PDB file as gemmi writes it, atoms N, CA and C in Angstrom:
CRYST1    1.000    1.000    1.000  90.00  90.00  90.00 P 1                      
ATOM      1  N   UNK A   1     -51.566   3.536  93.453  1.00  0.00           N  
ATOM      2  CA  UNK A   1     -50.357   4.229  93.531  1.00  0.00           C  
ATOM      3  C   UNK A   1     -50.648   5.889  92.814  1.00  0.00           C  
ATOM      4  N   UNK A   2     -50.126   6.509  93.896  1.00  0.00           N  
ATOM      5  CA  UNK A   2     -50.398   8.145  93.542  1.00  0.00           C  
ATOM      6  C   UNK A   2     -49.124   8.548  92.741  1.00  0.00           C  
ATOM      7  N   UNK A   3     -49.522   9.521  91.863  1.00  0.00           N  
ATOM      8  CA  UNK A   3     -48.796  10.280  90.611  1.00  0.00           C  
ATOM      9  C   UNK A   3     -48.768  11.374  91.000  1.00  0.00           C  
ATOM     10  N   UNK A   4     -47.989  12.028  91.183  1.00  0.00           N  
ATOM     11  CA  UNK A   4     -48.098  13.623  91.162  1.00  0.00           C  
ATOM     12  C   UNK A   4     -47.542  14.036  89.692  1.00  0.00           C  
ATOM     13  N   UNK A   5     -48.326  15.252  89.014  1.00  0.00           N  
ATOM     14  CA  UNK A   5     -48.143  15.326  87.712  1.00  0.00           C  
ATOM     15  C   UNK A   5     -47.929  16.811  87.460  1.00  0.00           C  
ATOM     16  N   UNK A   6     -46.514  16.982  87.082  1.00  0.00           N  
ATOM     17  CA  UNK A   6     -46.247  18.418  86.994  1.00  0.00           C  
ATOM     18  C   UNK A   6     -46.330  19.138  85.886  1.00  0.00           C  
ATOM     19  N   UNK A   7     -45.823  20.619  85.845  1.00  0.00           N  
ATOM     20  CA  UNK A   7     -46.042  21.329  84.484  1.00  0.00           C  
ATOM     21  C   UNK A   7     -45.649  20.617  83.106  1.00  0.00           C  
ATOM     22  N   UNK A   8     -46.435  20.704  82.316  1.00  0.00           N  
ATOM     23  CA  UNK A   8     -45.908  20.185  80.841  1.00  0.00           C  
ATOM     24  C   UNK A   8     -46.471  19.026  80.807  1.00  0.00           C  
ATOM     25  N   UNK A   9     -46.887  18.045  81.724  1.00  0.00           N  
ATOM     26  CA  UNK A   9     -47.455  16.850  81.614  1.00  0.00           C  
ATOM     27  C   UNK A   9     -48.981  16.976  81.999  1.00  0.00           C  
ATOM     28  N   UNK A  10     -49.596  18.000  82.610  1.00  0.00           N  
ATOM     29  CA  UNK A  10     -51.024  18.147  83.193  1.00  0.00           C  
ATOM     30  C   UNK A  10     -51.895  17.947  82.044  1.00  0.00           C  
ATOM     31  N   UNK A  11     -51.850  18.609  80.704  1.00  0.00           N  
ATOM     32  CA  UNK A  11     -52.733  18.451  79.792  1.00  0.00           C  
ATOM     33  C   UNK A  11     -52.779  16.858  79.267  1.00  0.00           C  
ATOM     34  N   UNK A  12     -51.976  16.123  79.393  1.00  0.00           N  
ATOM     35  CA  UNK A  12     -52.302  14.573  79.378  1.00  0.00           C  
ATOM     36  C   UNK A  12     -53.147  13.993  80.200  1.00  0.00           C  
ATOM     37  N   UNK A  13     -53.459  14.631  81.407  1.00  0.00           N  
ATOM     38  CA  UNK A  13     -54.407  14.068  82.442  1.00  0.00           C  
ATOM     39  C   UNK A  13     -55.523  15.098  82.836  1.00  0.00           C  
ATOM     40  N   UNK A  14     -55.866  15.845  82.001  1.00  0.00           N  
ATOM     41  CA  UNK A  14     -56.816  16.805  82.185  1.00  0.00           C  
ATOM     42  C   UNK A  14     -56.650  17.872  83.319  1.00  0.00           C  
ATOM     43  N   UNK A  15     -55.433  18.509  83.237  1.00  0.00           N  
ATOM     44  CA  UNK A  15     -55.066  19.491  84.139  1.00  0.00           C  
ATOM     45  C   UNK A  15     -54.898  19.016  85.660  1.00  0.00           C  
ATOM     46  N   UNK A  16     -55.069  17.778  85.812  1.00  0.00           N  
ATOM     47  CA  UNK A  16     -54.778  17.319  87.228  1.00  0.00           C  
ATOM     48  C   UNK A  16     -53.730  17.307  87.740  1.00  0.00           C  
ATOM     49  N   UNK A  17     -53.508  17.700  89.198  1.00  0.00           N  
ATOM     50  CA  UNK A  17     -51.910  17.714  89.721  1.00  0.00           C  
ATOM     51  C   UNK A  17     -51.665  16.468  90.246  1.00  0.00           C  
ATOM     52  N   UNK A  18     -52.698  15.615  90.517  1.00  0.00           N  
ATOM     53  CA  UNK A  18     -52.332  14.087  90.987  1.00  0.00           C  
ATOM     54  C   UNK A  18     -53.396  13.217  90.481  1.00  0.00           C  
ATOM     55  N   UNK A  19     -52.742  12.026  90.316  1.00  0.00           N  
ATOM     56  CA  UNK A  19     -53.907  11.086  89.961  1.00  0.00           C  
ATOM     57  C   UNK A  19     -53.668   9.917  90.698  1.00  0.00           C  
ATOM     58  N   UNK A  20     -54.727   9.042  90.844  1.00  0.00           N  
ATOM     59  CA  UNK A  20     -54.391   7.567  91.577  1.00  0.00           C  
ATOM     60  C   UNK A  20     -54.450   6.767  90.592  1.00  0.00           C  
ATOM     61  N   UNK A  21     -53.769   5.449  90.429  1.00  0.00           N  
ATOM     62  CA  UNK A  21     -54.002   4.486  89.649  1.00  0.00           C  
ATOM     63  C   UNK A  21     -53.660   3.210  90.338  1.00  0.00           C  
ATOM     64  N   UNK A  22     -54.942   2.494  90.267  1.00  0.00           N  
ATOM     65  CA  UNK A  22     -54.492   0.924  91.023  1.00  0.00           C  
ATOM     66  C   UNK A  22     -53.805   0.086  90.385  1.00  0.00           C  
ATOM     67  N   UNK A  23     -52.837  -0.515  90.899  1.00  0.00           N  
ATOM     68  CA  UNK A  23     -51.728  -1.766  90.125  1.00  0.00           C  
ATOM     69  C   UNK A  23     -52.123  -2.858  90.943  1.00  0.00           C  
ATOM     70  N   UNK A  24     -52.574  -3.864  90.204  1.00  0.00           N  
ATOM     71  CA  UNK A  24     -52.682  -5.117  91.185  1.00  0.00           C  
ATOM     72  C   UNK A  24     -51.363  -5.907  91.319  1.00  0.00           C  
ATOM     73  N   UNK A  25     -50.361  -5.528  90.601  1.00  0.00           N  
ATOM     74  CA  UNK A  25     -49.072  -5.961  90.657  1.00  0.00           C  
ATOM     75  C   UNK A  25     -48.166  -5.204  90.366  1.00  0.00           C  
ATOM     76  N   UNK A  26     -46.808  -5.398  90.784  1.00  0.00           N  
ATOM     77  CA  UNK A  26     -45.955  -4.517  90.404  1.00  0.00           C  
ATOM     78  C   UNK A  26     -45.667  -4.709  88.747  1.00  0.00           C  
ATOM     79  N   UNK A  27     -45.088  -3.295  88.311  1.00  0.00           N  
ATOM     80  CA  UNK A  27     -44.958  -3.214  86.733  1.00  0.00           C  
ATOM     81  C   UNK A  27     -43.776  -2.460  86.871  1.00  0.00           C  
ATOM     82  N   UNK A  28     -43.185  -2.447  85.681  1.00  0.00           N  
ATOM     83  CA  UNK A  28     -42.081  -1.704  85.095  1.00  0.00           C  
ATOM     84  C   UNK A  28     -42.724  -0.313  84.705  1.00  0.00           C  
ATOM     85  N   UNK A  29     -41.618   0.682  84.674  1.00  0.00           N  
ATOM     86  CA  UNK A  29     -42.003   1.919  84.433  1.00  0.00           C  
ATOM     87  C   UNK A  29     -42.505   1.899  82.965  1.00  0.00           C  
ATOM     88  N   UNK A  30     -41.925   1.105  82.166  1.00  0.00           N  
ATOM     89  CA  UNK A  30     -42.377   1.252  80.888  1.00  0.00           C  
ATOM     90  C   UNK A  30     -43.865   0.833  80.682  1.00  0.00           C  
ATOM     91  N   UNK A  31     -44.167  -0.406  81.500  1.00  0.00           N  
ATOM     92  CA  UNK A  31     -45.561  -0.759  81.512  1.00  0.00           C  
ATOM     93  C   UNK A  31     -46.415   0.199  81.948  1.00  0.00           C  
ATOM     94  N   UNK A  32     -46.003   0.964  83.140  1.00  0.00           N  
ATOM     95  CA  UNK A  32     -47.016   1.900  83.612  1.00  0.00           C  
ATOM     96  C   UNK A  32     -47.070   3.181  82.584  1.00  0.00           C  
ATOM     97  N   UNK A  33     -45.975   3.440  81.749  1.00  0.00           N  
ATOM     98  CA  UNK A  33     -46.201   4.388  80.596  1.00  0.00           C  
ATOM     99  C   UNK A  33     -47.395   4.007  79.807  1.00  0.00           C  
ATOM    100  N   UNK A  34     -47.295   2.734  79.243  1.00  0.00           N  
ATOM    101  CA  UNK A  34     -48.422   2.175  78.382  1.00  0.00           C  
ATOM    102  C   UNK A  34     -49.606   2.198  79.087  1.00  0.00           C  
ATOM    103  N   UNK A  35     -49.884   2.004  80.490  1.00  0.00           N  
ATOM    104  CA  UNK A  35     -51.019   2.023  81.113  1.00  0.00           C  
ATOM    105  C   UNK A  35     -51.589   3.265  81.044  1.00  0.00           C  
ATOM    106  N   UNK A  36     -50.793   4.262  81.070  1.00  0.00           N  
ATOM    107  CA  UNK A  36     -51.266   5.756  81.358  1.00  0.00           C  
ATOM    108  C   UNK A  36     -51.416   6.389  79.753  1.00  0.00           C  
ATOM    109  N   UNK A  37     -51.134   5.546  78.653  1.00  0.00           N  
ATOM    110  CA  UNK A  37     -51.293   5.935  77.330  1.00  0.00           C  
ATOM    111  C   UNK A  37     -50.744   7.236  76.999  1.00  0.00           C  
ATOM    112  N   UNK A  38     -49.564   7.361  77.529  1.00  0.00           N  
ATOM    113  CA  UNK A  38     -48.500   8.584  77.037  1.00  0.00           C  
ATOM    114  C   UNK A  38     -47.934   8.059  75.849  1.00  0.00           C  
ATOM    115  N   UNK A  39     -47.946   9.221  74.761  1.00  0.00           N  
ATOM    116  CA  UNK A  39     -47.036   8.966  73.658  1.00  0.00           C  
ATOM    117  C   UNK A  39     -45.530   8.675  73.753  1.00  0.00           C  
ATOM    118  N   UNK A  40     -45.118   7.495  72.750  1.00  0.00           N  
ATOM    119  CA  UNK A  40     -44.076   7.110  72.858  1.00  0.00           C  
ATOM    120  C   UNK A  40     -42.901   8.245  72.685  1.00  0.00           C  
ATOM    121  N   UNK A  41     -43.016   9.150  71.956  1.00  0.00           N  
ATOM    122  CA  UNK A  41     -42.117  10.350  71.685  1.00  0.00           C  
ATOM    123  C   UNK A  41     -42.133  11.348  72.741  1.00  0.00           C  
ATOM    124  N   UNK A  42     -42.755  11.241  73.889  1.00  0.00           N  
ATOM    125  CA  UNK A  42     -43.006  12.229  74.869  1.00  0.00           C  
ATOM    126  C   UNK A  42     -41.704  12.133  75.763  1.00  0.00           C  
ATOM    127  N   UNK A  43     -40.793  13.099  76.141  1.00  0.00           N  
ATOM    128  CA  UNK A  43     -39.764  13.101  76.837  1.00  0.00           C  
ATOM    129  C   UNK A  43     -40.016  13.497  78.448  1.00  0.00           C  
ATOM    130  N   UNK A  44     -39.874  12.427  79.121  1.00  0.00           N  
ATOM    131  CA  UNK A  44     -40.349  12.857  80.629  1.00  0.00           C  
ATOM    132  C   UNK A  44     -39.433  11.818  81.568  1.00  0.00           C  
ATOM    133  N   UNK A  45     -39.516  12.209  82.878  1.00  0.00           N  
ATOM    134  CA  UNK A  45     -38.994  11.402  83.635  1.00  0.00           C  
ATOM    135  C   UNK A  45     -39.783  11.036  84.913  1.00  0.00           C  
ATOM    136  N   UNK A  46     -39.810   9.613  85.320  1.00  0.00           N  
ATOM    137  CA  UNK A  46     -40.638   9.024  86.534  1.00  0.00           C  
ATOM    138  C   UNK A  46     -39.713   9.177  87.679  1.00  0.00           C  
ATOM    139  N   UNK A  47     -40.024   9.592  88.645  1.00  0.00           N  
ATOM    140  CA  UNK A  47     -39.164  10.267  89.908  1.00  0.00           C  
ATOM    141  C   UNK A  47     -39.958   9.576  91.050  1.00  0.00           C  
ATOM    142  N   UNK A  48     -39.210   8.779  91.823  1.00  0.00           N  
ATOM    143  CA  UNK A  48     -39.586   8.336  93.027  1.00  0.00           C  
ATOM    144  C   UNK A  48     -38.420   8.639  94.283  1.00  0.00           C  
ATOM    145  N   UNK A  49     -38.862   9.040  95.394  1.00  0.00           N  
ATOM    146  CA  UNK A  49     -37.990   9.192  96.339  1.00  0.00           C  
ATOM    147  C   UNK A  49     -36.623  10.140  95.824  1.00  0.00           C  
ATOM    148  N   UNK A  50     -36.589  11.081  95.088  1.00  0.00           N  
ATOM    149  CA  UNK A  50     -35.754  11.750  94.471  1.00  0.00           C  
ATOM    150  C   UNK A  50     -34.828  11.334  93.384  1.00  0.00           C  
ATOM    151  N   UNK A  51     -35.197  10.053  93.191  1.00  0.00           N  
ATOM    152  CA  UNK A  51     -34.397   9.448  91.911  1.00  0.00           C  
ATOM    153  C   UNK A  51     -35.106   9.058  90.831  1.00  0.00           C  
ATOM    154  N   UNK A  52     -34.505   9.380  89.712  1.00  0.00           N  
ATOM    155  CA  UNK A  52     -35.170   9.078  88.147  1.00  0.00           C  
ATOM    156  C   UNK A  52     -35.357   7.503  88.102  1.00  0.00           C  
ATOM    157  N   UNK A  53     -36.325   7.069  87.763  1.00  0.00           N  
ATOM    158  CA  UNK A  53     -36.147   5.495  87.450  1.00  0.00           C  
ATOM    159  C   UNK A  53     -35.900   5.369  85.730  1.00  0.00           C  
ATOM    160  N   UNK A  54     -35.296   4.030  85.774  1.00  0.00           N  
ATOM    161  CA  UNK A  54     -35.369   3.552  84.277  1.00  0.00           C  
ATOM    162  C   UNK A  54     -36.912   3.024  83.808  1.00  0.00           C  
ATOM    163  N   UNK A  55     -36.741   2.465  82.514  1.00  0.00           N  
ATOM    164  CA  UNK A  55     -38.139   2.030  81.722  1.00  0.00           C  
ATOM    165  C   UNK A  55     -38.290   0.384  82.635  1.00  0.00           C  
ATOM    166  N   UNK A  56     -36.938  -0.120  83.045  1.00  0.00           N  
ATOM    167  CA  UNK A  56     -37.314  -1.399  83.827  1.00  0.00           C  
ATOM    168  C   UNK A  56     -37.263  -1.497  84.972  1.00  0.00           C  
ATOM    169  N   UNK A  57     -37.152  -0.457  85.650  1.00  0.00           N  
ATOM    170  CA  UNK A  57     -37.337  -0.151  87.092  1.00  0.00           C  
ATOM    171  C   UNK A  57     -39.070  -0.623  87.685  1.00  0.00           C  
ATOM    172  N   UNK A  58     -39.042  -1.182  88.482  1.00  0.00           N  
ATOM    173  CA  UNK A  58     -40.382  -1.751  89.088  1.00  0.00           C  
ATOM    174  C   UNK A  58     -41.049  -0.755  89.892  1.00  0.00           C  
ATOM    175  N   UNK A  59     -42.367  -0.516  89.785  1.00  0.00           N  
ATOM    176  CA  UNK A  59     -43.221   0.545  90.640  1.00  0.00           C  
ATOM    177  C   UNK A  59     -44.405  -0.523  91.246  1.00  0.00           C  
ATOM    178  N   UNK A  60     -44.956  -0.068  92.322  1.00  0.00           N  
ATOM    179  CA  UNK A  60     -46.138  -0.971  92.888  1.00  0.00           C  
ATOM    180  C   UNK A  60     -47.141  -0.077  93.254  1.00  0.00           C  
ATOM    181  N   UNK A  61     -48.137  -0.721  93.596  1.00  0.00           N  
ATOM    182  CA  UNK A  61     -49.455   0.283  93.963  1.00  0.00           C  
ATOM    183  C   UNK A  61     -49.313   0.998  95.090  1.00  0.00           C  
ATOM    184  N   UNK A  62     -48.157   0.760  96.156  1.00  0.00           N  
ATOM    185  CA  UNK A  62     -48.156   1.657  97.370  1.00  0.00           C  
ATOM    186  C   UNK A  62     -46.909   2.596  97.079  1.00  0.00           C  
ATOM    187  N   UNK A  63     -46.440   2.786  95.885  1.00  0.00           N  
ATOM    188  CA  UNK A  63     -45.424   3.855  95.550  1.00  0.00           C  
ATOM    189  C   UNK A  63     -46.264   5.336  95.359  1.00  0.00           C  
ATOM    190  N   UNK A  64     -45.580   6.454  95.507  1.00  0.00           N  
ATOM    191  CA  UNK A  64     -45.609   7.409  95.057  1.00  0.00           C  
ATOM    192  C   UNK A  64     -44.555   8.112  94.349  1.00  0.00           C  
ATOM    193  N   UNK A  65     -44.946   8.468  92.923  1.00  0.00           N  
ATOM    194  CA  UNK A  65     -44.102   9.081  91.892  1.00  0.00           C  
ATOM    195  C   UNK A  65     -44.468  10.360  91.461  1.00  0.00           C  
ATOM    196  N   UNK A  66     -43.566  10.811  90.681  1.00  0.00           N  
ATOM    197  CA  UNK A  66     -43.892  12.162  89.902  1.00  0.00           C  
ATOM    198  C   UNK A  66     -43.598  11.924  88.564  1.00  0.00           C  
ATOM    199  N   UNK A  67     -44.380  12.590  87.641  1.00  0.00           N  
ATOM    200  CA  UNK A  67     -44.073  12.729  86.324  1.00  0.00           C  
ATOM    201  C   UNK A  67     -43.644  14.102  85.836  1.00  0.00           C  
ATOM    202  N   UNK A  68     -42.438  14.130  85.454  1.00  0.00           N  
ATOM    203  CA  UNK A  68     -41.803  15.480  84.946  1.00  0.00           C  
ATOM    204  C   UNK A  68     -41.419  15.309  83.875  1.00  0.00           C  
ATOM    205  N   UNK A  69     -41.881  16.460  82.912  1.00  0.00           N  
ATOM    206  CA  UNK A  69     -41.514  16.396  81.266  1.00  0.00           C  
ATOM    207  C   UNK A  69     -40.268  17.176  81.192  1.00  0.00           C  
ATOM    208  N   UNK A  70     -39.501  17.015  80.296  1.00  0.00           N  
ATOM    209  CA  UNK A  70     -38.263  17.747  80.010  1.00  0.00           C  
ATOM    210  C   UNK A  70     -38.248  17.866  78.430  1.00  0.00           C  
ATOM    211  N   UNK A  71     -37.663  18.929  78.062  1.00  0.00           N  
ATOM    212  CA  UNK A  71     -37.416  19.302  76.665  1.00  0.00           C  
ATOM    213  C   UNK A  71     -35.882  19.264  76.532  1.00  0.00           C  
ATOM    214  N   UNK A  72     -35.773  18.394  75.103  1.00  0.00           N  
ATOM    215  CA  UNK A  72     -34.311  18.062  74.954  1.00  0.00           C  
ATOM    216  C   UNK A  72     -34.019  18.776  73.545  1.00  0.00           C  
ATOM    217  N   UNK A  73     -32.849  19.051  73.348  1.00  0.00           N  
ATOM    218  CA  UNK A  73     -32.273  19.880  72.197  1.00  0.00           C  
ATOM    219  C   UNK A  73     -32.231  21.359  72.567  1.00  0.00           C  
ATOM    220  N   UNK A  74     -31.597  22.140  71.778  1.00  0.00           N  
ATOM    221  CA  UNK A  74     -31.248  23.599  71.769  1.00  0.00           C  
ATOM    222  C   UNK A  74     -31.747  24.375  70.915  1.00  0.00           C  
TER     223      UNK A  74                                                      
END                                                                             
């Protein structure tokens, strides 16, 4: 799986703009978040083909997704 990392998320991945992650079988976005060891209180979306994915949506090894951080509140 290829993951593009956008601003605000890069410091979680050593400033890399893209990472590769091998998945033996499809997993949910929630499981992917756990595999990436991201903080539970981090606000971000996983985007595939221009659509944001929910935590129950499945991703597989041949997917290309983006991680985009957002800030909520005012």
